[in-house]
C-alpha angles and dihedrals in degrees: 000000000000115000105247116227098229105110128106103178106175116120125240104200124200093195093123126059115260118242120235109290092012111126095176089246137100124248088267091057095252121135108267123243103251125166105262119240122242116270124200140163091277096054120065118197138216116223127191121194123185125198129209124274095251092061112100121241110301091215095093133115091238090059090053090063091051091048091053092051092049095046092050091050090050091051090058087059093050102265117122123199109209100171137007146170128205113211125181097271105009145042131224121204131182107201144176128207136163094239149336092284092058090044094052096044093043095049092046090053093046095047095047092049095044094047097045093049093048093045092048092049091051094041089233136130134208138048118352099183128065095217144334113310118269116233136185122186109220113224108160135050095240092058092045090052092049095047095049088054092043095053095045093047096041100102095045088049093054093043092043090228135137112282111255132151107296113219088205093062137058093250093111089063092050108102099189100064092128090056095046099041103018091245144041112275115237118253114213099194130076126272093252091055090045092055092046093049093048091051091049094049094047089054091073110013119090123227112246117259106176120097092237094054097042107034112350097076090054095065090080113083095182115088118230116216123214114269 
């Protein structure tokens, strides 16, 4: 297979606060080139990847298989995906890595695999992604708490629907729903399908290891709504 020239792998990091009027993008709407913050085993990160308009809805079973392949390839390079959400035209990941080298190599591996498999399935060529991926290193419990909620609720937010367990996210594997949301989130598919989905997700997702992703986010009792 020819390596398709569709990848823009530089990181736009939102590790510093934006000044008033600063969107983090250039005048053309592209993600700005900003020096990326340091990532280590103690600091998880949230990554957002958007695909082009001609790509069909990502919320398909066939995409799940491609996601699994890409995540497992990234793990070999040292990048661990602990949570995710597939939305119609973009993908959210919460990841852990020991450093920037593992992050860069792992994301490169993931993006190449994900893009090539989708392009091959669609019999298309060219760029898959709209822009470089957007990354934020998570450094404090409040932000970790907020981003877990944000990722799990993302599809219901975009669809403007009641929040239920999304089968195209890792929420069903998250055992602390009552702590994060104050209640268990309803599941609208049968127990057999639940068990099958949990087994599938655990075959490629990594359990969180950082303090922020395991315990730190729990120290906040106040719930943070999506903004």
